[in-house]
PDB file of N, CA, C, O and CB in Angstrom:
ATOM      1  N   UNK A   1      74.026 181.218 130.105  1.00  0.00           N
ATOM      2  CA  UNK A   1      74.719 179.664 130.135  1.00  0.00           C
ATOM      3  C   UNK A   1      75.739 179.160 129.876  1.00  0.00           C
ATOM      4  O   UNK A   1      76.281 178.599 128.924  1.00  0.00           O
ATOM      5  CB  UNK A   1      74.317 178.930 129.572  1.00  0.00           C
ATOM      6  N   UNK A   2      76.111 179.678 131.724  1.00  0.00           N
ATOM      7  CA  UNK A   2      78.178 179.573 132.186  1.00  0.00           C
ATOM      8  C   UNK A   2      77.724 177.730 131.950  1.00  0.00           C
ATOM      9  O   UNK A   2      78.681 177.256 131.338  1.00  0.00           O
ATOM     10  CB  UNK A   2      79.088 180.347 134.823  1.00  0.00           C
ATOM     11  N   UNK A   3      76.985 176.942 132.128  1.00  0.00           N
ATOM     12  CA  UNK A   3      77.149 175.707 132.864  1.00  0.00           C
ATOM     13  C   UNK A   3      78.231 175.217 131.266  1.00  0.00           C
ATOM     14  O   UNK A   3      78.404 175.735 130.163  1.00  0.00           O
ATOM     15  CB  UNK A   3      75.297 174.654 133.414  1.00  0.00           C
ATOM     16  N   UNK A   4      78.721 174.020 131.933  1.00  0.00           N
ATOM     17  CA  UNK A   4      79.896 173.780 130.207  1.00  0.00           C
ATOM     18  C   UNK A   4      80.011 172.074 130.425  1.00  0.00           C
ATOM     19  O   UNK A   4      80.884 171.270 130.098  1.00  0.00           O
ATOM     20  CB  UNK A   4      82.249 174.832 130.261  1.00  0.00           C
ATOM     21  N   UNK A   5      78.441 171.893 131.280  1.00  0.00           N
ATOM     22  CA  UNK A   5      78.946 170.521 131.114  1.00  0.00           C
ATOM     23  C   UNK A   5      77.577 169.779 129.202  1.00  0.00           C
ATOM     24  O   UNK A   5      76.394 169.601 128.910  1.00  0.00           O
ATOM     25  CB  UNK A   5      78.515 169.447 133.367  1.00  0.00           C
ATOM     26  N   UNK A   6      79.147 169.652 128.521  1.00  0.00           N
ATOM     27  CA  UNK A   6      78.629 168.880 127.115  1.00  0.00           C
ATOM     28  C   UNK A   6      77.055 168.123 127.541  1.00  0.00           C
ATOM     29  O   UNK A   6      77.047 167.600 128.655  1.00  0.00           O
ATOM     30  CB  UNK A   6      79.997 167.433 126.565  1.00  0.00           C
ATOM     31  N   UNK A   7      76.072 168.059 126.929  1.00  0.00           N
ATOM     32  CA  UNK A   7      74.641 166.505 127.838  1.00  0.00           C
ATOM     33  C   UNK A   7      74.514 166.498 126.139  1.00  0.00           C
ATOM     34  O   UNK A   7      74.047 165.374 125.956  1.00  0.00           O
ATOM     35  CB  UNK A   7      72.355 167.111 129.382  1.00  0.00           C
ATOM     36  N   UNK A   8      74.599 166.846 125.382  1.00  0.00           N
ATOM     37  CA  UNK A   8      73.688 167.264 124.334  1.00  0.00           C
ATOM     38  C   UNK A   8      75.515 166.742 123.220  1.00  0.00           C
ATOM     39  O   UNK A   8      76.462 167.499 123.011  1.00  0.00           O
ATOM     40  CB  UNK A   8      72.773 169.489 124.509  1.00  0.00           C
ATOM     41  N   UNK A   9      75.395 165.515 122.841  1.00  0.00           N
ATOM     42  CA  UNK A   9      76.139 165.371 121.656  1.00  0.00           C
ATOM     43  C   UNK A   9      76.476 164.506 120.614  1.00  0.00           C
ATOM     44  O   UNK A   9      77.519 164.022 120.175  1.00  0.00           O
ATOM     45  CB  UNK A   9      76.889 165.538 121.892  1.00  0.00           C
ATOM     46  N   UNK A  10      74.406 164.412 120.149  1.00  0.00           N
ATOM     47  CA  UNK A  10      74.199 164.251 119.289  1.00  0.00           C
ATOM     48  C   UNK A  10      72.980 164.044 118.862  1.00  0.00           C
ATOM     49  O   UNK A  10      72.656 162.940 119.300  1.00  0.00           O
ATOM     50  CB  UNK A  10      74.804 163.711 119.121  1.00  0.00           C
ATOM     51  N   UNK A  11      71.411 164.864 117.742  1.00  0.00           N
ATOM     52  CA  UNK A  11      70.606 164.286 117.638  1.00  0.00           C
ATOM     53  C   UNK A  11      70.550 162.412 117.928  1.00  0.00           C
ATOM     54  O   UNK A  11      69.869 161.626 118.586  1.00  0.00           O
ATOM     55  CB  UNK A  11      70.391 164.831 116.561  1.00  0.00           C
ATOM     56  N   UNK A  12      71.391 162.376 117.245  1.00  0.00           N
ATOM     57  CA  UNK A  12      70.560 160.887 116.561  1.00  0.00           C
ATOM     58  C   UNK A  12      70.485 159.956 117.851  1.00  0.00           C
ATOM     59  O   UNK A  12      71.018 160.018 118.959  1.00  0.00           O
ATOM     60  CB  UNK A  12      71.619 159.890 115.088  1.00  0.00           C
ATOM     61  N   UNK A  13      69.691 159.160 117.307  1.00  0.00           N
ATOM     62  CA  UNK A  13      69.307 158.559 118.655  1.00  0.00           C
ATOM     63  C   UNK A  13      68.898 156.855 118.022  1.00  0.00           C
ATOM     64  O   UNK A  13      68.476 157.026 116.878  1.00  0.00           O
ATOM     65  CB  UNK A  13      67.749 159.601 119.525  1.00  0.00           C
ATOM     66  N   UNK A  14      68.888 155.692 118.289  1.00  0.00           N
ATOM     67  CA  UNK A  14      68.582 154.242 117.671  1.00  0.00           C
ATOM     68  C   UNK A  14      66.895 153.965 117.273  1.00  0.00           C
ATOM     69  O   UNK A  14      66.415 153.285 116.366  1.00  0.00           O
ATOM     70  CB  UNK A  14      69.084 153.031 118.912  1.00  0.00           C
ATOM     71  N   UNK A  15      66.111 154.928 118.527  1.00  0.00           N
ATOM     72  CA  UNK A  15      64.747 154.556 118.284  1.00  0.00           C
ATOM     73  C   UNK A  15      63.986 155.975 118.471  1.00  0.00           C
ATOM     74  O   UNK A  15      64.596 156.940 118.931  1.00  0.00           O
ATOM     75  CB  UNK A  15      64.223 153.321 119.338  1.00  0.00           C
ATOM     76  N   UNK A  16      62.672 156.050 118.106  1.00  0.00           N
ATOM     77  CA  UNK A  16      61.945 157.406 118.453  1.00  0.00           C
ATOM     78  C   UNK A  16      61.752 156.958 119.502  1.00  0.00           C
ATOM     79  O   UNK A  16      62.699 157.454 120.113  1.00  0.00           O
ATOM     80  CB  UNK A  16      60.715 158.014 117.740  1.00  0.00           C
ATOM     81  N   UNK A  17      61.083 156.212 120.399  1.00  0.00           N
ATOM     82  CA  UNK A  17      61.242 156.208 121.822  1.00  0.00           C
ATOM     83  C   UNK A  17      62.197 157.328 122.504  1.00  0.00           C
ATOM     84  O   UNK A  17      62.048 158.352 123.170  1.00  0.00           O
ATOM     85  CB  UNK A  17      61.747 154.871 122.156  1.00  0.00           C
ATOM     86  N   UNK A  18      63.380 156.476 121.907  1.00  0.00           N
ATOM     87  CA  UNK A  18      64.705 157.614 122.786  1.00  0.00           C
ATOM     88  C   UNK A  18      64.869 159.034 122.550  1.00  0.00           C
ATOM     89  O   UNK A  18      65.159 159.932 123.340  1.00  0.00           O
ATOM     90  CB  UNK A  18      66.253 157.226 122.425  1.00  0.00           C
ATOM     91  N   UNK A  19      64.573 159.068 121.030  1.00  0.00           N
ATOM     92  CA  UNK A  19      64.121 160.381 120.317  1.00  0.00           C
ATOM     93  C   UNK A  19      62.931 161.193 120.997  1.00  0.00           C
ATOM     94  O   UNK A  19      62.800 162.416 121.046  1.00  0.00           O
ATOM     95  CB  UNK A  19      63.651 160.016 118.848  1.00  0.00           C
ATOM     96  N   UNK A  20      62.440 160.611 121.298  1.00  0.00           N
ATOM     97  CA  UNK A  20      60.826 160.900 122.781  1.00  0.00           C
ATOM     98  C   UNK A  20      61.930 161.310 124.142  1.00  0.00           C
ATOM     99  O   UNK A  20      61.729 162.425 124.624  1.00  0.00           O
ATOM    100  CB  UNK A  20      59.436 158.609 123.460  1.00  0.00           C
ATOM    101  N   UNK A  21      63.080 160.465 124.776  1.00  0.00           N
ATOM    102  CA  UNK A  21      63.338 160.531 126.322  1.00  0.00           C
ATOM    103  C   UNK A  21      64.899 161.758 125.800  1.00  0.00           C
ATOM    104  O   UNK A  21      65.686 162.213 126.630  1.00  0.00           O
ATOM    105  CB  UNK A  21      63.767 158.420 127.357  1.00  0.00           C
ATOM    106  N   UNK A  22      64.981 162.092 123.978  1.00  0.00           N
ATOM    107  CA  UNK A  22      65.615 162.898 124.148  1.00  0.00           C
ATOM    108  C   UNK A  22      64.988 164.759 124.014  1.00  0.00           C
ATOM    109  O   UNK A  22      65.518 165.846 124.244  1.00  0.00           O
ATOM    110  CB  UNK A  22      66.562 162.363 123.335  1.00  0.00           C
ATOM    111  N   UNK A  23      63.766 164.368 123.575  1.00  0.00           N
ATOM    112  CA  UNK A  23      62.918 166.280 122.907  1.00  0.00           C
ATOM    113  C   UNK A  23      63.069 165.922 124.585  1.00  0.00           C
ATOM    114  O   UNK A  23      63.617 166.960 124.955  1.00  0.00           O
ATOM    115  CB  UNK A  23      60.625 166.790 121.612  1.00  0.00           C
ATOM    116  N   UNK A  24      62.944 165.236 125.596  1.00  0.00           N
ATOM    117  CA  UNK A  24      61.934 165.878 127.371  1.00  0.00           C
ATOM    118  C   UNK A  24      62.907 166.377 127.321  1.00  0.00           C
ATOM    119  O   UNK A  24      62.791 167.559 126.995  1.00  0.00           O
ATOM    120  CB  UNK A  24      61.369 164.997 129.066  1.00  0.00           C
ATOM    121  N   UNK A  25      64.604 165.832 127.612  1.00  0.00           N
ATOM    122  CA  UNK A  25      65.406 165.855 128.400  1.00  0.00           C
ATOM    123  C   UNK A  25      65.002 167.649 127.529  1.00  0.00           C
ATOM    124  O   UNK A  25      64.201 168.478 127.960  1.00  0.00           O
ATOM    125  CB  UNK A  25      66.915 164.677 128.476  1.00  0.00           C
ATOM    126  N   UNK A  26      65.781 167.757 126.387  1.00  0.00           N
ATOM    127  CA  UNK A  26      65.968 168.914 125.414  1.00  0.00           C
ATOM    128  C   UNK A  26      65.331 169.868 126.466  1.00  0.00           C
ATOM    129  O   UNK A  26      65.996 170.617 127.182  1.00  0.00           O
ATOM    130  CB  UNK A  26      65.168 168.808 123.758  1.00  0.00           C
ATOM    131  N   UNK A  27      64.036 169.770 126.486  1.00  0.00           N
ATOM    132  CA  UNK A  27      62.938 170.855 127.173  1.00  0.00           C
ATOM    133  C   UNK A  27      63.175 171.224 128.469  1.00  0.00           C
ATOM    134  O   UNK A  27      62.976 172.304 129.025  1.00  0.00           O
ATOM    135  CB  UNK A  27      61.514 170.347 127.249  1.00  0.00           C
ATOM    136  N   UNK A  28      63.732 169.954 128.981  1.00  0.00           N
ATOM    137  CA  UNK A  28      63.490 170.477 130.370  1.00  0.00           C
ATOM    138  C   UNK A  28      64.795 170.615 130.646  1.00  0.00           C
ATOM    139  O   UNK A  28      65.135 170.702 131.826  1.00  0.00           O
ATOM    140  CB  UNK A  28      62.674 169.603 131.429  1.00  0.00           C
ATOM    141  N   UNK A  29      65.770 170.661 129.599  1.00  0.00           N
ATOM    142  CA  UNK A  29      67.532 171.143 130.537  1.00  0.00           C
ATOM    143  C   UNK A  29      67.335 173.045 129.369  1.00  0.00           C
ATOM    144  O   UNK A  29      68.206 173.900 129.527  1.00  0.00           O
ATOM    145  CB  UNK A  29      70.009 169.297 129.694  1.00  0.00           C
ATOM    146  N   UNK A  30      66.310 173.272 128.516  1.00  0.00           N
ATOM    147  CA  UNK A  30      66.540 175.097 128.542  1.00  0.00           C
ATOM    148  C   UNK A  30      65.900 175.558 129.588  1.00  0.00           C
ATOM    149  O   UNK A  30      66.466 176.375 130.314  1.00  0.00           O
ATOM    150  CB  UNK A  30      65.913 176.035 127.248  1.00  0.00           C
ATOM    151  N   UNK A  31      64.674 175.150 129.848  1.00  0.00           N
ATOM    152  CA  UNK A  31      63.418 175.332 131.297  1.00  0.00           C
ATOM    153  C   UNK A  31      64.841 175.709 132.018  1.00  0.00           C
ATOM    154  O   UNK A  31      64.905 176.892 132.350  1.00  0.00           O
ATOM    155  CB  UNK A  31      62.177 173.504 132.156  1.00  0.00           C
ATOM    156  N   UNK A  32      65.799 175.045 132.268  1.00  0.00           N
ATOM    157  CA  UNK A  32      66.984 174.460 133.670  1.00  0.00           C
ATOM    158  C   UNK A  32      68.181 175.780 133.105  1.00  0.00           C
ATOM    159  O   UNK A  32      69.136 176.197 133.760  1.00  0.00           O
ATOM    160  CB  UNK A  32      67.896 172.045 133.452  1.00  0.00           C
ATOM    161  N   UNK A  33      67.719 176.265 131.596  1.00  0.00           N
ATOM    162  CA  UNK A  33      68.238 176.926 131.634  1.00  0.00           C
ATOM    163  C   UNK A  33      68.756 178.719 131.449  1.00  0.00           C
ATOM    164  O   UNK A  33      69.661 179.553 131.474  1.00  0.00           O
ATOM    165  CB  UNK A  33      68.364 176.264 131.412  1.00  0.00           C
ATOM    166  N   UNK A  34      66.681 178.274 131.169  1.00  0.00           N
ATOM    167  CA  UNK A  34      66.010 179.763 131.708  1.00  0.00           C
ATOM    168  C   UNK A  34      66.066 180.335 132.981  1.00  0.00           C
ATOM    169  O   UNK A  34      66.519 181.405 133.387  1.00  0.00           O
ATOM    170  CB  UNK A  34      64.673 179.785 131.596  1.00  0.00           C
ATOM    171  N   UNK A  35      65.536 179.436 133.501  1.00  0.00           N
ATOM    172  CA  UNK A  35      65.187 179.990 134.753  1.00  0.00           C
ATOM    173  C   UNK A  35      66.520 178.608 135.926  1.00  0.00           C
ATOM    174  O   UNK A  35      66.221 177.428 136.108  1.00  0.00           O
ATOM    175  CB  UNK A  35      62.882 179.842 134.980  1.00  0.00           C
ATOM    176  N   UNK A  36      67.487 179.098 136.332  1.00  0.00           N
ATOM    177  CA  UNK A  36      68.532 179.251 136.681  1.00  0.00           C
ATOM    178  C   UNK A  36      69.484 178.624 138.737  1.00  0.00           C
ATOM    179  O   UNK A  36      70.423 178.157 139.381  1.00  0.00           O
ATOM    180  CB  UNK A  36      68.301 180.735 136.234  1.00  0.00           C
ATOM    181  N   UNK A  37      67.952 179.277 138.660  1.00  0.00           N
ATOM    182  CA  UNK A  37      67.809 178.833 140.045  1.00  0.00           C
ATOM    183  C   UNK A  37      66.626 177.449 140.675  1.00  0.00           C
ATOM    184  O   UNK A  37      65.437 177.759 140.738  1.00  0.00           O
ATOM    185  CB  UNK A  37      67.412 180.232 140.682  1.00  0.00           C
ATOM    186  N   UNK A  38      66.946 176.324 141.007  1.00  0.00           N
ATOM    187  CA  UNK A  38      66.713 175.106 141.228  1.00  0.00           C
ATOM    188  C   UNK A  38      65.059 175.367 142.345  1.00  0.00           C
ATOM    189  O   UNK A  38      63.898 174.956 142.350  1.00  0.00           O
ATOM    190  CB  UNK A  38      68.302 174.335 141.960  1.00  0.00           C
ATOM    191  N   UNK A  39      65.875 176.233 143.100  1.00  0.00           N
ATOM    192  CA  UNK A  39      64.401 176.319 143.512  1.00  0.00           C
ATOM    193  C   UNK A  39      63.424 176.892 143.541  1.00  0.00           C
ATOM    194  O   UNK A  39      62.352 176.520 144.018  1.00  0.00           O
ATOM    195  CB  UNK A  39      64.228 176.268 144.174  1.00  0.00           C
ATOM    196  N   UNK A  40      63.723 178.034 142.944  1.00  0.00           N
ATOM    197  CA  UNK A  40      62.517 178.820 141.739  1.00  0.00           C
ATOM    198  C   UNK A  40      62.423 177.895 140.671  1.00  0.00           C
ATOM    199  O   UNK A  40      62.659 178.662 139.737  1.00  0.00           O
ATOM    200  CB  UNK A  40      63.022 180.452 140.940  1.00  0.00           C
ATOM    201  N   UNK A  41      62.247 176.800 140.157  1.00  0.00           N
ATOM    202  CA  UNK A  41      61.845 176.367 139.437  1.00  0.00           C
ATOM    203  C   UNK A  41      60.552 175.191 140.205  1.00  0.00           C
ATOM    204  O   UNK A  41      59.461 174.964 139.681  1.00  0.00           O
ATOM    205  CB  UNK A  41      63.003 176.035 138.665  1.00  0.00           C
ATOM    206  N   UNK A  42      61.159 174.431 141.858  1.00  0.00           N
ATOM    207  CA  UNK A  42      60.347 174.067 142.572  1.00  0.00           C
ATOM    208  C   UNK A  42      59.390 174.061 143.328  1.00  0.00           C
ATOM    209  O   UNK A  42      58.597 173.280 143.854  1.00  0.00           O
ATOM    210  CB  UNK A  42      60.561 173.905 142.769  1.00  0.00           C
ATOM    211  N   UNK A  43      59.804 175.834 143.230  1.00  0.00           N
ATOM    212  CA  UNK A  43      58.523 176.117 144.026  1.00  0.00           C
ATOM    213  C   UNK A  43      57.440 176.586 143.161  1.00  0.00           C
ATOM    214  O   UNK A  43      56.288 176.799 143.538  1.00  0.00           O
ATOM    215  CB  UNK A  43      58.741 177.172 145.117  1.00  0.00           C
ATOM    216  N   UNK A  44      58.163 176.818 141.258  1.00  0.00           N
ATOM    217  CA  UNK A  44      57.084 176.972 140.430  1.00  0.00           C
ATOM    218  C   UNK A  44      56.418 176.173 140.166  1.00  0.00           C
ATOM    219  O   UNK A  44      55.318 176.593 139.809  1.00  0.00           O
ATOM    220  CB  UNK A  44      57.240 177.336 139.541  1.00  0.00           C
ATOM    221  N   UNK A  45      56.593 174.410 140.147  1.00  0.00           N
ATOM    222  CA  UNK A  45      56.522 173.584 139.756  1.00  0.00           C
ATOM    223  C   UNK A  45      54.567 173.445 140.351  1.00  0.00           C
ATOM    224  O   UNK A  45      53.434 173.163 139.961  1.00  0.00           O
ATOM    225  CB  UNK A  45      57.857 172.720 140.148  1.00  0.00           C
ATOM    226  N   UNK A  46      55.022 173.700 141.021  1.00  0.00           N
ATOM    227  CA  UNK A  46      53.077 173.415 141.800  1.00  0.00           C
ATOM    228  C   UNK A  46      51.947 175.312 140.442  1.00  0.00           C
ATOM    229  O   UNK A  46      50.859 175.360 139.866  1.00  0.00           O
ATOM    230  CB  UNK A  46      53.220 174.280 145.313  1.00  0.00           C
ATOM    231  N   UNK A  47      52.839 176.110 140.570  1.00  0.00           N
ATOM    232  CA  UNK A  47      51.667 176.421 139.397  1.00  0.00           C
ATOM    233  C   UNK A  47      50.863 176.053 138.283  1.00  0.00           C
ATOM    234  O   UNK A  47      49.739 176.309 137.850  1.00  0.00           O
ATOM    235  CB  UNK A  47      51.889 177.007 138.937  1.00  0.00           C
ATOM    236  N   UNK A  48      52.321 175.027 137.829  1.00  0.00           N
ATOM    237  CA  UNK A  48      52.316 174.296 136.409  1.00  0.00           C
ATOM    238  C   UNK A  48      52.143 173.295 136.697  1.00  0.00           C
ATOM    239  O   UNK A  48      52.857 172.369 136.312  1.00  0.00           O
ATOM    240  CB  UNK A  48      53.357 174.277 135.517  1.00  0.00           C
ATOM    241  N   UNK A  49      51.088 173.151 137.506  1.00  0.00           N
ATOM    242  CA  UNK A  49      51.555 171.514 137.274  1.00  0.00           C
ATOM    243  C   UNK A  49      50.021 171.390 137.456  1.00  0.00           C
ATOM    244  O   UNK A  49      49.663 170.409 136.804  1.00  0.00           O
ATOM    245  CB  UNK A  49      52.840 170.494 138.542  1.00  0.00           C
ATOM    246  N   UNK A  50      49.108 171.897 137.988  1.00  0.00           N
ATOM    247  CA  UNK A  50      47.823 172.651 138.489  1.00  0.00           C
ATOM    248  C   UNK A  50      46.989 173.568 137.225  1.00  0.00           C
ATOM    249  O   UNK A  50      45.851 173.987 137.438  1.00  0.00           O
ATOM    250  CB  UNK A  50      48.367 173.775 139.777  1.00  0.00           C
ATOM    251  N   UNK A  51      47.811 173.859 135.691  1.00  0.00           N
ATOM    252  CA  UNK A  51      46.806 175.016 134.438  1.00  0.00           C
ATOM    253  C   UNK A  51      47.176 173.798 133.583  1.00  0.00           C
ATOM    254  O   UNK A  51      48.175 173.126 133.841  1.00  0.00           O
ATOM    255  CB  UNK A  51      47.502 177.104 133.725  1.00  0.00           C
ATOM    256  N   UNK A  52      46.341 173.521 132.542  1.00  0.00           N
ATOM    257  CA  UNK A  52      46.163 172.559 131.909  1.00  0.00           C
ATOM    258  C   UNK A  52      46.539 173.642 131.011  1.00  0.00           C
ATOM    259  O   UNK A  52      47.234 173.301 130.054  1.00  0.00           O
ATOM    260  CB  UNK A  52      44.956 171.659 131.936  1.00  0.00           C
ATOM    261  N   UNK A  53      46.279 174.684 131.096  1.00  0.00           N
ATOM    262  CA  UNK A  53      47.329 175.307 129.174  1.00  0.00           C
ATOM    263  C   UNK A  53      48.941 175.561 129.777  1.00  0.00           C
ATOM    264  O   UNK A  53      49.855 175.747 128.974  1.00  0.00           O
ATOM    265  CB  UNK A  53      46.551 177.696 128.187  1.00  0.00           C
ATOM    266  N   UNK A  54      49.165 175.550 131.123  1.00  0.00           N
ATOM    267  CA  UNK A  54      51.073 175.442 131.119  1.00  0.00           C
ATOM    268  C   UNK A  54      51.525 173.721 130.494  1.00  0.00           C
ATOM    269  O   UNK A  54      52.308 173.257 129.665  1.00  0.00           O
ATOM    270  CB  UNK A  54      51.877 175.617 133.340  1.00  0.00           C
ATOM    271  N   UNK A  55      50.478 173.184 131.484  1.00  0.00           N
ATOM    272  CA  UNK A  55      51.003 171.504 130.781  1.00  0.00           C
ATOM    273  C   UNK A  55      51.113 171.538 128.922  1.00  0.00           C
ATOM    274  O   UNK A  55      52.094 171.059 128.352  1.00  0.00           O
ATOM    275  CB  UNK A  55      49.407 170.007 131.268  1.00  0.00           C
ATOM    276  N   UNK A  56      49.865 172.224 128.104  1.00  0.00           N
ATOM    277  CA  UNK A  56      49.667 171.702 127.246  1.00  0.00           C
ATOM    278  C   UNK A  56      50.479 172.403 126.748  1.00  0.00           C
ATOM    279  O   UNK A  56      50.724 171.818 125.693  1.00  0.00           O
ATOM    280  CB  UNK A  56      48.614 171.490 126.863  1.00  0.00           C
ATOM    281  N   UNK A  57      51.393 173.734 126.799  1.00  0.00           N
ATOM    282  CA  UNK A  57      52.594 174.928 126.240  1.00  0.00           C
ATOM    283  C   UNK A  57      53.928 174.224 126.390  1.00  0.00           C
ATOM    284  O   UNK A  57      54.876 174.380 125.622  1.00  0.00           O
ATOM    285  CB  UNK A  57      52.681 176.527 127.261  1.00  0.00           C
ATOM    286  N   UNK A  58      53.903 173.133 127.858  1.00  0.00           N
ATOM    287  CA  UNK A  58      54.809 172.329 127.623  1.00  0.00           C
ATOM    288  C   UNK A  58      55.093 170.659 127.008  1.00  0.00           C
ATOM    289  O   UNK A  58      56.145 170.020 126.998  1.00  0.00           O
ATOM    290  CB  UNK A  58      55.109 172.490 128.571  1.00  0.00           C
ATOM    291  N   UNK A  59      53.401 170.184 126.408  1.00  0.00           N
ATOM    292  CA  UNK A  59      54.009 169.432 125.272  1.00  0.00           C
ATOM    293  C   UNK A  59      54.006 169.459 124.686  1.00  0.00           C
ATOM    294  O   UNK A  59      53.494 168.447 124.205  1.00  0.00           O
ATOM    295  CB  UNK A  59      54.081 168.782 124.935  1.00  0.00           C
ATOM    296  N   UNK A  60      54.529 170.584 123.542  1.00  0.00           N
ATOM    297  CA  UNK A  60      53.925 171.351 122.489  1.00  0.00           C
ATOM    298  C   UNK A  60      55.314 171.900 122.484  1.00  0.00           C
ATOM    299  O   UNK A  60      55.708 172.291 121.385  1.00  0.00           O
ATOM    300  CB  UNK A  60      52.495 172.343 122.708  1.00  0.00           C
ATOM    301  N   UNK A  61      56.413 172.045 123.838  1.00  0.00           N
ATOM    302  CA  UNK A  61      57.671 172.662 123.294  1.00  0.00           C
ATOM    303  C   UNK A  61      58.320 171.039 123.245  1.00  0.00           C
ATOM    304  O   UNK A  61      59.262 170.797 122.490  1.00  0.00           O
ATOM    305  CB  UNK A  61      58.568 174.061 124.434  1.00  0.00           C
ATOM    306  N   UNK A  62      57.647 169.837 124.227  1.00  0.00           N
ATOM    307  CA  UNK A  62      58.469 168.820 124.145  1.00  0.00           C
ATOM    308  C   UNK A  62      58.371 168.394 122.337  1.00  0.00           C
ATOM    309  O   UNK A  62      59.277 168.210 121.524  1.00  0.00           O
ATOM    310  CB  UNK A  62      57.938 167.601 125.338  1.00  0.00           C
ATOM    311  N   UNK A  63      57.071 168.354 122.203  1.00  0.00           N
ATOM    312  CA  UNK A  63      56.845 168.246 120.315  1.00  0.00           C
ATOM    313  C   UNK A  63      57.214 168.911 118.917  1.00  0.00           C
ATOM    314  O   UNK A  63      57.111 168.569 117.739  1.00  0.00           O
ATOM    315  CB  UNK A  63      55.696 168.415 120.062  1.00  0.00           C
ATOM    316  N   UNK A  64      58.024 170.787 120.074  1.00  0.00           N
ATOM    317  CA  UNK A  64      58.824 171.235 119.138  1.00  0.00           C
ATOM    318  C   UNK A  64      60.905 170.191 118.537  1.00  0.00           C
ATOM    319  O   UNK A  64      61.725 169.909 117.662  1.00  0.00           O
ATOM    320  CB  UNK A  64      58.880 172.910 119.961  1.00  0.00           C
ATOM    321  N   UNK A  65      60.469 170.135 120.012  1.00  0.00           N
ATOM    322  CA  UNK A  65      62.517 169.706 120.343  1.00  0.00           C
ATOM    323  C   UNK A  65      61.762 168.452 119.235  1.00  0.00           C
ATOM    324  O   UNK A  65      61.863 168.696 118.033  1.00  0.00           O
ATOM    325  CB  UNK A  65      63.570 168.964 122.816  1.00  0.00           C
ATOM    326  N   UNK A  66      61.147 167.361 119.581  1.00  0.00           N
ATOM    327  CA  UNK A  66      60.726 165.959 119.072  1.00  0.00           C
ATOM    328  C   UNK A  66      60.922 166.210 117.811  1.00  0.00           C
ATOM    329  O   UNK A  66      62.051 165.930 117.410  1.00  0.00           O
ATOM    330  CB  UNK A  66      59.277 165.394 119.367  1.00  0.00           C
ATOM    331  N   UNK A  67      60.207 166.639 117.067  1.00  0.00           N
ATOM    332  CA  UNK A  67      60.105 167.383 115.393  1.00  0.00           C
ATOM    333  C   UNK A  67      62.198 167.697 115.248  1.00  0.00           C
ATOM    334  O   UNK A  67      62.722 166.617 114.974  1.00  0.00           O
ATOM    335  CB  UNK A  67      58.671 169.687 115.446  1.00  0.00           C
ATOM    336  N   UNK A  68      63.021 168.587 115.347  1.00  0.00           N
ATOM    337  CA  UNK A  68      64.464 168.687 115.353  1.00  0.00           C
ATOM    338  C   UNK A  68      64.739 167.081 115.495  1.00  0.00           C
ATOM    339  O   UNK A  68      65.077 166.446 114.497  1.00  0.00           O
ATOM    340  CB  UNK A  68      65.121 169.730 116.644  1.00  0.00           C
ATOM    341  N   UNK A  69      64.576 166.410 116.830  1.00  0.00           N
ATOM    342  CA  UNK A  69      64.944 165.576 116.725  1.00  0.00           C
ATOM    343  C   UNK A  69      64.877 163.581 115.504  1.00  0.00           C
ATOM    344  O   UNK A  69      65.630 162.626 115.316  1.00  0.00           O
ATOM    345  CB  UNK A  69      64.719 165.914 117.786  1.00  0.00           C
ATOM    346  N   UNK A  70      63.719 163.948 115.139  1.00  0.00           N
ATOM    347  CA  UNK A  70      63.586 163.053 114.397  1.00  0.00           C
ATOM    348  C   UNK A  70      63.885 163.481 113.540  1.00  0.00           C
ATOM    349  O   UNK A  70      64.567 162.699 112.878  1.00  0.00           O
ATOM    350  CB  UNK A  70      62.716 162.510 114.315  1.00  0.00           C
ATOM    351  N   UNK A  71      63.695 164.815 112.907  1.00  0.00           N
ATOM    352  CA  UNK A  71      64.249 165.211 111.487  1.00  0.00           C
ATOM    353  C   UNK A  71      66.127 165.040 111.543  1.00  0.00           C
ATOM    354  O   UNK A  71      66.787 164.977 110.506  1.00  0.00           O
ATOM    355  CB  UNK A  71      63.677 167.099 111.139  1.00  0.00           C
ATOM    356  N   UNK A  72      66.473 165.012 112.314  1.00  0.00           N
ATOM    357  CA  UNK A  72      68.117 165.051 111.971  1.00  0.00           C
ATOM    358  C   UNK A  72      68.075 163.393 112.623  1.00  0.00           C
ATOM    359  O   UNK A  72      69.166 162.870 112.853  1.00  0.00           O
ATOM    360  CB  UNK A  72      69.389 166.586 113.011  1.00  0.00           C
ATOM    361  N   UNK A  73      66.876 162.651 112.890  1.00  0.00           N
ATOM    362  CA  UNK A  73      67.463 161.032 112.982  1.00  0.00           C
ATOM    363  C   UNK A  73      66.751 160.593 111.420  1.00  0.00           C
ATOM    364  O   UNK A  73      66.147 159.538 111.225  1.00  0.00           O
ATOM    365  CB  UNK A  73      66.685 159.853 114.701  1.00  0.00           C
ATOM    366  N   UNK A  74      66.944 161.489 110.563  1.00  0.00           N
ATOM    367  CA  UNK A  74      65.521 161.235 108.543  1.00  0.00           C
ATOM    368  C   UNK A  74      64.393 160.797 109.059  1.00  0.00           C
ATOM    369  O   UNK A  74      63.932 160.482 107.962  1.00  0.00           O
ATOM    370  CB  UNK A  74      65.913 159.571 106.920  1.00  0.00           C
ATOM    371  N   UNK A  75      63.114 160.355 110.174  1.00  0.00           N
ATOM    372  CA  UNK A  75      62.281 159.703 110.683  1.00  0.00           C
ATOM    373  C   UNK A  75      62.232 158.749 110.951  1.00  0.00           C
ATOM    374  O   UNK A  75      61.177 158.124 111.064  1.00  0.00           O
ATOM    375  CB  UNK A  75      61.654 159.732 110.382  1.00  0.00           C
ATOM    376  N   UNK A  76      63.500 158.245 111.173  1.00  0.00           N
ATOM    377  CA  UNK A  76      64.303 156.771 111.500  1.00  0.00           C
ATOM    378  C   UNK A  76      63.683 155.781 110.211  1.00  0.00           C
ATOM    379  O   UNK A  76      63.344 154.607 110.063  1.00  0.00           O
ATOM    380  CB  UNK A  76      63.799 155.984 113.378  1.00  0.00           C
ATOM    381  N   UNK A  77      63.717 156.300 109.871  1.00  0.00           N
ATOM    382  CA  UNK A  77      63.972 154.602 108.262  1.00  0.00           C
ATOM    383  C   UNK A  77      64.713 154.383 107.815  1.00  0.00           C
ATOM    384  O   UNK A  77      64.692 153.463 106.998  1.00  0.00           O
ATOM    385  CB  UNK A  77      63.480 154.384 106.890  1.00  0.00           C
TER     386      UNK A  77
END
């Protein structure tokens, strides 16, 4: 992970909606960090776009990221 871009300065968000959007971004950034070639990611997109199991797995990753964000925000209480 050589990318020096700082894109995650805080897990704190104003609303649960912003928290979910952050969770999606976190999941996408993780995929990009693991598979660093954007052309390969683009090529693989067709494979998982039609695979229910892979889509559910992706949703699970986002749900885990959202749990992290929600806890950091004290569940917006």
